[in-house]
C-alpha positions as CSV (number, residue, x, y, z in Angstrom):
1,R,96.3,81.1,71.4
2,N,94.8,80.3,74.7
3,L,95.4,82.1,78.0
4,V,97.8,79.5,79.3
5,D,100.0,79.9,76.1
6,F,99.8,83.7,76.5
7,I,101.0,83.5,80.1
8,L,103.7,80.9,79.4
9,N,105.0,82.8,76.3
10,N,104.9,86.3,77.7
11,Y,105.4,85.8,81.5
12,P,107.3,82.5,81.8
13,N,108.3,83.1,85.4
14,L,104.7,83.6,86.5
15,R,103.2,80.6,88.1
16,I,99.6,81.6,88.8
17,L,97.7,79.1,86.6
18,K,94.8,78.7,88.9
19,G,91.2,77.8,88.0
20,S,89.7,81.2,88.8
21,I,92.2,82.9,86.6
22,L,91.8,80.4,83.7
23,L,88.1,81.0,83.8
24,S,88.6,84.7,83.1
25,K,88.5,86.1,79.6
26,K,91.8,85.9,77.9
27,E,91.8,89.5,76.6
28,K,91.1,90.8,80.1
29,I,93.9,88.9,81.7
30,E,96.3,89.9,78.9
31,K,95.5,93.6,79.4
32,V,95.8,93.3,83.2
33,L,99.1,91.4,83.0
34,D,100.5,93.9,80.4
35,L,99.5,96.8,82.6
36,C,101.1,95.1,85.6
37,S,104.3,94.6,83.6
38,E,104.3,98.3,82.5
39,H,104.2,99.4,86.1
40,N,106.7,96.9,87.5
41,L,104.0,94.9,89.3
42,I,104.4,91.7,87.4
43,D,106.7,90.2,90.1
44,Y,104.0,90.7,92.7
45,V,101.2,89.1,90.8
46,E,102.1,85.6,91.9
47,Q,101.8,86.4,95.6
48,N,98.7,88.6,94.9
49,P,96.7,86.9,92.2
50,T,93.6,88.7,93.3
51,I,94.9,91.7,91.3
52,L,93.9,89.7,88.2
53,R,90.3,89.8,89.2
54,L,90.3,93.6,88.8
55,S,89.1,95.0,85.6
56,F,91.7,96.7,83.4
57,L,90.0,100.1,84.1
58,E,89.9,99.6,87.9
59,L,93.6,98.5,87.9
60,K,94.6,101.5,85.7
61,A,92.6,103.9,87.9
62,K,94.2,102.6,91.1
63,I,97.7,102.9,89.7
64,N,97.0,106.4,88.4
65,Y,95.4,107.4,91.8
66,L,98.4,106.2,93.8
67,N,100.8,107.9,91.4
68,Q,98.8,111.2,91.7
69,L,99.0,110.9,95.5
70,Q,102.7,110.0,95.2
71,L,102.0,106.8,97.1
72,P,104.1,103.7,96.2
73,L,102.5,100.8,94.3
74,V,104.7,98.5,96.4
75,N,105.5,99.3,100.0
76,E,109.0,99.2,101.6
77,N,108.3,95.6,102.7
78,G,107.8,94.5,99.2
79,K,104.1,94.1,99.5
80,I,101.7,95.4,96.9
81,N,99.7,98.4,98.0
82,S,96.6,97.3,99.8
83,I,94.4,99.5,97.6
84,F,94.5,96.8,94.9
85,G,92.6,94.4,97.1
86,M,90.2,96.9,98.8
87,S,86.5,96.6,98.6
88,N,84.4,99.6,97.7
89,Q,83.6,100.1,101.4
90,N,87.3,100.1,102.4
91,L,88.1,102.5,99.5
92,Q,85.6,104.9,100.9
93,K,86.8,104.5,104.5
94,N,90.5,104.8,103.7
95,F,90.6,107.1,100.8
96,G,87.2,108.8,100.7
97,I,86.4,107.7,97.2
98,T,84.2,105.0,95.7
99,K,85.3,102.5,93.1
100,K,82.9,104.1,90.6
101,E,84.4,107.6,91.3
102,L,87.9,106.2,91.2
103,V,87.4,104.5,87.8
104,G,85.5,107.5,86.4
105,Q,88.1,110.0,87.5
106,Y,91.4,108.1,87.2
107,S,91.2,105.4,84.5
108,E,91.7,107.8,81.7
109,I,94.0,110.3,83.4
110,N,96.9,109.5,81.0
111,K,94.9,111.1,78.2
112,K,94.4,114.3,80.2
113,N,97.9,114.6,81.7
114,R,100.8,112.6,80.5
115,N,102.6,113.0,83.9
116,F,100.3,110.4,85.4
117,Q,101.2,107.0,84.1
């Protein structure tokens, strides 16, 4: 199966078939979309396709980090949390953590503490 088939079969309402996404590895996009679906973010991917550029571990770390801080993944205006599009510099400025530290500390938090998913 190719990536287009995967998206059409598993996320038929998602209309994000853009060149940059189709150039990504199928396995990476599948894992990221599945993680978005698990955390009720799939409806926001179309308006925020840059989330698909994140690695699976970075996305998982950002979700776990926000959950630990008890911050919403989606704000009250229906916008995805800005952390998902932040550069390393903005992560340091706004949260005091680098992307490397974030991924190192929060991408595997589910294995350490099942409360953070």
